[in-house]
Backbone bond lengths (Angstrom), bond angles and torsions (degrees), N, CA, C in turn:
res aa  C-N    CA-C-N  psi(-1)  N-CA   C-N-CA  omega(-1)  CA-C   N-CA-C  phi
1 Q - - - 1.463 - - 1.529 109.04 -
2 V 1.321 114.91 120.64 1.459 120.54 178.89 1.522 109.28 -83.01
3 H 1.311 116.19 133.06 1.457 121.41 176.74 1.529 108.99 -113.94
4 L 1.321 115.51 134.29 1.467 121.40 -177.27 1.518 109.86 -124.64
5 A 1.316 116.93 137.12 1.459 121.17 179.47 1.522 109.41 -136.16
6 E 1.337 116.41 114.28 1.467 121.42 -179.57 1.522 110.94 -87.73
7 S 1.314 115.01 154.91 1.458 122.15 173.28 1.521 108.38 -156.09
8 G 1.325 116.00 167.01 1.447 119.96 174.68 1.512 115.83 105.05
9 G 1.312 117.23 -5.15 1.461 119.09 178.36 1.514 111.19 -69.67
10 G 1.325 115.71 170.77 1.458 120.34 179.44 1.502 111.13 167.98
11 S 1.319 114.90 -167.05 1.466 121.88 -179.50 1.517 109.28 -113.20
12 V 1.333 115.73 129.56 1.462 121.18 178.97 1.517 108.83 -138.10
13 Q 1.306 115.61 163.11 1.459 120.13 174.59 1.518 110.08 -86.84
14 S 1.298 114.52 159.21 1.460 121.03 178.49 1.522 110.12 -53.41
15 G 1.327 115.75 133.51 1.454 121.24 -177.51 1.516 113.74 94.34
16 G 1.317 116.58 -9.68 1.452 121.37 -178.85 1.518 113.34 -80.31
17 S 1.326 114.92 -177.70 1.464 121.25 -177.23 1.526 110.86 -132.06
18 L 1.315 114.14 151.84 1.461 122.10 172.51 1.521 108.07 -144.81
19 R 1.323 116.39 152.58 1.462 120.63 172.55 1.515 108.58 -123.13
20 L 1.314 115.31 118.47 1.455 121.41 176.19 1.522 109.57 -90.07
21 S 1.311 115.74 145.52 1.458 121.87 176.07 1.519 109.56 -124.57
22 C 1.316 115.79 150.52 1.459 121.45 177.26 1.523 107.43 -136.90
23 A 1.311 115.66 108.64 1.461 120.94 178.55 1.523 108.91 -86.19
24 A 1.321 115.91 126.40 1.462 121.32 -176.45 1.521 111.13 -115.03
25 S 1.318 115.82 146.29 1.463 121.19 176.90 1.518 109.28 -150.92
26 G 1.332 115.77 162.09 1.456 120.28 176.09 1.505 115.57 87.92
27 W 1.331 117.06 17.45 1.469 119.98 179.81 1.526 110.96 -63.33
28 T 1.338 114.12 144.40 1.455 121.33 174.70 1.528 110.64 -111.72
29 F 1.315 117.40 -37.52 1.457 122.85 -175.27 1.528 110.86 -110.70
30 S 1.327 115.78 156.10 1.463 119.91 178.93 1.519 111.90 -85.67
31 T 1.329 116.93 -20.81 1.459 120.09 178.06 1.526 108.38 -93.22
32 R 1.327 115.04 121.67 1.466 119.30 -175.02 1.516 110.35 -151.79
33 C 1.299 114.63 153.75 1.456 122.01 173.17 1.521 108.34 -122.03
34 M 1.288 115.72 146.50 1.456 120.00 177.57 1.518 109.35 -136.85
35 G 1.321 114.81 154.52 1.457 117.64 -177.41 1.512 112.46 -155.47
36 W 1.315 114.19 167.88 1.455 123.34 173.56 1.526 108.79 -118.35
37 F 1.310 114.29 135.38 1.452 121.97 175.70 1.516 108.25 -129.47
38 R 1.312 117.10 163.83 1.457 120.41 176.87 1.514 110.67 -142.64
39 Q 1.324 113.69 154.97 1.457 119.29 -179.88 1.516 109.39 -144.04
40 A 1.317 114.95 119.73 1.458 121.76 176.35 1.524 108.98 -92.06
41 P 1.318 118.15 156.18 1.468 120.39 -179.87 1.524 112.00 -55.21
42 G 1.322 116.42 130.34 1.451 121.73 178.13 1.518 115.01 78.04
43 K 1.320 116.84 4.36 1.472 120.24 -179.37 1.521 110.53 -120.11
44 E 1.316 115.35 162.52 1.456 120.52 177.42 1.529 110.56 -76.18
45 R 1.317 114.88 156.68 1.458 119.19 175.29 1.525 108.70 -67.27
46 E 1.318 117.17 133.75 1.455 120.85 -177.32 1.523 111.05 -125.40
47 R 1.312 113.87 152.59 1.467 120.21 178.61 1.516 110.36 -69.72
48 V 1.318 115.59 148.54 1.467 121.31 174.40 1.528 109.17 -122.41
49 A 1.325 117.64 -59.52 1.456 122.12 -178.18 1.513 109.13 -158.29
50 A 1.339 115.92 154.85 1.452 120.44 178.40 1.515 109.70 -150.71
51 I 1.331 114.83 159.93 1.453 121.52 -179.23 1.519 108.39 -139.56
52 D 1.335 116.81 136.01 1.458 119.49 -177.77 1.531 111.30 -100.30
53 S 1.308 116.54 -173.80 1.468 121.04 -175.40 1.522 113.08 -66.05
54 D 1.319 116.91 -21.89 1.469 121.12 176.96 1.523 111.98 -92.91
55 S 1.324 115.54 8.70 1.475 122.61 -178.61 1.514 113.24 67.19
56 T 1.323 117.11 19.93 1.458 120.25 171.49 1.525 108.42 -76.61
57 T 1.317 115.49 136.87 1.462 119.66 -175.80 1.529 111.71 -113.28
58 R 1.309 115.66 154.06 1.447 122.77 173.69 1.520 108.60 -135.93
59 Y 1.330 115.78 145.83 1.458 121.46 -178.93 1.521 110.09 -133.46
60 V 1.306 115.40 148.49 1.455 119.05 169.63 1.529 106.75 -71.99
61 D 1.323 117.32 147.99 1.458 120.96 -173.44 1.528 113.00 -57.00
62 S 1.306 116.97 -33.40 1.462 119.89 -173.54 1.533 113.31 -70.31
63 V 1.322 118.47 -13.73 1.467 120.33 -179.75 1.517 112.65 -116.02
64 K 1.312 118.17 -3.28 1.464 120.88 -179.74 1.522 110.51 -58.76
65 G 1.332 114.92 133.54 1.454 119.91 -179.63 1.516 113.51 85.98
66 R 1.314 117.25 -11.35 1.477 121.05 179.75 1.526 111.86 -115.57
67 F 1.310 117.33 -36.80 1.460 122.13 -178.12 1.517 110.44 -108.09
68 T 1.329 116.15 147.98 1.460 121.69 176.45 1.522 109.43 -135.08
69 I 1.326 115.84 124.49 1.451 121.03 175.74 1.527 108.36 -97.27
70 S 1.331 115.37 139.39 1.462 119.65 179.17 1.524 108.32 -152.60
71 Q 1.323 115.88 167.10 1.455 119.53 179.08 1.513 110.29 -142.67
72 D 1.305 115.02 146.72 1.450 122.87 174.84 1.528 106.05 -114.50
73 N 1.323 116.09 99.37 1.461 119.68 -174.68 1.522 112.27 -65.20
74 A 1.319 116.40 -31.76 1.464 119.63 179.39 1.528 111.09 -64.74
75 K 1.329 115.60 -32.43 1.458 120.69 -179.37 1.519 112.30 -99.16
76 N 1.348 115.91 -0.85 1.468 119.49 -176.90 1.520 111.55 51.47
77 T 1.307 114.96 45.95 1.461 120.14 -176.72 1.518 110.92 -130.29
78 L 1.317 114.27 136.25 1.463 122.64 175.20 1.521 107.99 -105.31
79 Y 1.331 116.19 142.43 1.462 120.61 -179.36 1.522 110.93 -124.30
80 L 1.320 114.84 155.64 1.460 121.37 168.82 1.526 107.06 -136.32
81 Q 1.323 115.64 105.33 1.460 120.64 175.47 1.515 108.38 -85.20
82 M 1.315 116.36 121.72 1.457 121.20 -176.38 1.522 109.20 -117.61
83 N 1.322 116.26 115.69 1.454 122.23 179.17 1.525 109.98 -115.38
84 S 1.311 116.00 164.69 1.466 121.89 178.36 1.527 110.93 48.94
85 L 1.294 115.98 47.91 1.460 120.92 -176.36 1.519 111.48 -64.83
86 K 1.326 114.27 146.77 1.458 122.20 -179.07 1.534 109.11 -123.04
87 P 1.319 117.81 157.51 1.474 119.10 175.71 1.523 112.80 -54.82
88 A 1.337 116.94 -31.30 1.472 120.51 179.62 1.522 112.16 -66.98
89 D 1.334 117.89 -13.14 1.465 121.34 177.66 1.526 112.05 -83.74
90 T 1.311 117.27 -6.03 1.459 121.09 -179.86 1.520 110.90 -62.64
91 A 1.331 116.28 123.72 1.460 121.58 -177.29 1.523 109.49 -178.30
92 M 1.317 115.11 171.53 1.458 121.04 167.10 1.520 106.38 -85.87
93 Y 1.308 117.20 128.03 1.456 121.81 -178.46 1.530 109.64 -104.28
94 Y 1.328 114.70 131.46 1.458 121.54 -177.16 1.525 110.63 -118.41
95 C 1.314 114.81 138.98 1.456 122.47 171.51 1.527 107.85 -92.50
96 A 1.321 116.86 142.27 1.458 121.07 -179.66 1.522 109.97 -138.54
97 A 1.339 114.86 153.01 1.467 119.53 -179.25 1.525 110.33 -145.12
98 D 1.303 114.59 155.28 1.459 120.66 176.01 1.521 108.44 -146.16
99 E 1.366 114.35 137.43 1.448 119.72 176.39 1.515 109.74 -151.39
100 P 1.321 120.37 145.55 1.459 123.64 -12.16 1.519 110.18 -69.59
101 C 1.293 115.77 149.66 1.464 120.83 -176.94 1.519 109.12 -126.19
102 F 1.309 116.85 118.84 1.459 121.56 -178.52 1.522 112.24 -111.76
103 V 1.318 116.32 10.71 1.458 120.72 178.17 1.524 109.22 -71.82
104 S 1.317 115.83 139.52 1.454 121.26 175.51 1.518 109.24 -112.86
105 Y 1.315 116.63 115.16 1.453 119.84 -179.76 1.522 111.99 -72.80
106 S 1.330 116.87 -14.42 1.461 119.15 177.21 1.517 111.32 -68.38
107 S 1.328 116.49 -16.64 1.466 120.53 178.63 1.512 111.61 -79.62
108 G 1.343 116.09 -5.80 1.447 119.54 -178.21 1.508 113.16 92.83
109 Y 1.316 115.71 5.10 1.462 120.08 -179.44 1.519 110.35 -58.51
110 L 1.314 116.20 133.64 1.458 121.80 -178.94 1.521 109.05 -100.93
111 F 1.326 115.49 109.56 1.452 120.28 -175.34 1.523 111.77 -69.13
112 S 1.338 114.99 157.40 1.454 120.77 179.77 1.525 109.01 -144.18
113 P 1.322 118.17 164.41 1.473 119.89 179.49 1.529 112.83 -55.57
114 A 1.317 117.51 -32.45 1.471 120.65 -177.46 1.525 112.93 -66.18
115 D 1.339 116.88 -15.65 1.471 120.86 -179.05 1.518 112.45 -78.84
116 F 1.318 117.46 -12.93 1.454 121.04 -170.94 1.528 111.10 -114.69
117 E 1.326 114.87 131.97 1.457 120.57 -176.41 1.527 112.81 -91.23
118 Y 1.323 115.92 -32.50 1.472 119.69 -172.95 1.524 110.43 -112.18
119 W 1.329 115.37 140.61 1.463 121.37 -176.21 1.527 110.94 -136.76
120 G 1.339 114.12 146.17 1.449 119.65 172.53 1.517 110.75 -86.33
121 Q 1.329 115.51 -179.11 1.470 121.50 -177.81 1.516 112.64 -82.51
122 G 1.310 117.63 -18.31 1.456 120.84 177.84 1.519 112.63 100.85
123 T 1.327 115.01 154.65 1.453 122.35 174.86 1.528 107.90 -138.22
124 Q 1.319 116.34 133.97 1.463 121.18 -173.22 1.530 111.59 -82.87
125 V 1.313 115.13 133.13 1.460 122.41 173.32 1.525 107.97 -120.01
126 T 1.322 116.01 124.34 1.456 121.27 179.81 1.518 108.95 -125.45
127 V 1.329 116.42 123.35 1.460 122.11 -179.45 1.523 108.55 -116.05
128 S 1.314 116.49 120.43 1.457 121.31 -178.96 1.527 110.15 -101.20
129 S 1.311 114.70 150.04 1.474 119.67 -178.25 1.513 111.75 -88.52
């Protein structure tokens, strides 16, 4: 059973930056995918960014060039660096994981919440104008 714990959320002004972290434990397989999703009040959970076992990344168009997903395998930690934040980025951000994961994002595959089995509790990000 994979356990995920997010941290790093907070309140910032428009144009500011935050770095989210997701500490992972309980892995069974070496092939894994991880991702970030977000959900604003009254809206569906939406994809933000994901990374596959080959470290190929995918981003939703609205965050390309502003957000960067990365992972430190030695620390079993996933990160989301968020720059140039906008009020529209305000949401609860969730870390997600799936293993074993044989999806290759280099193929253009568009990840979705249904692809991920394990989820964290979420961390709130609020961006004020």
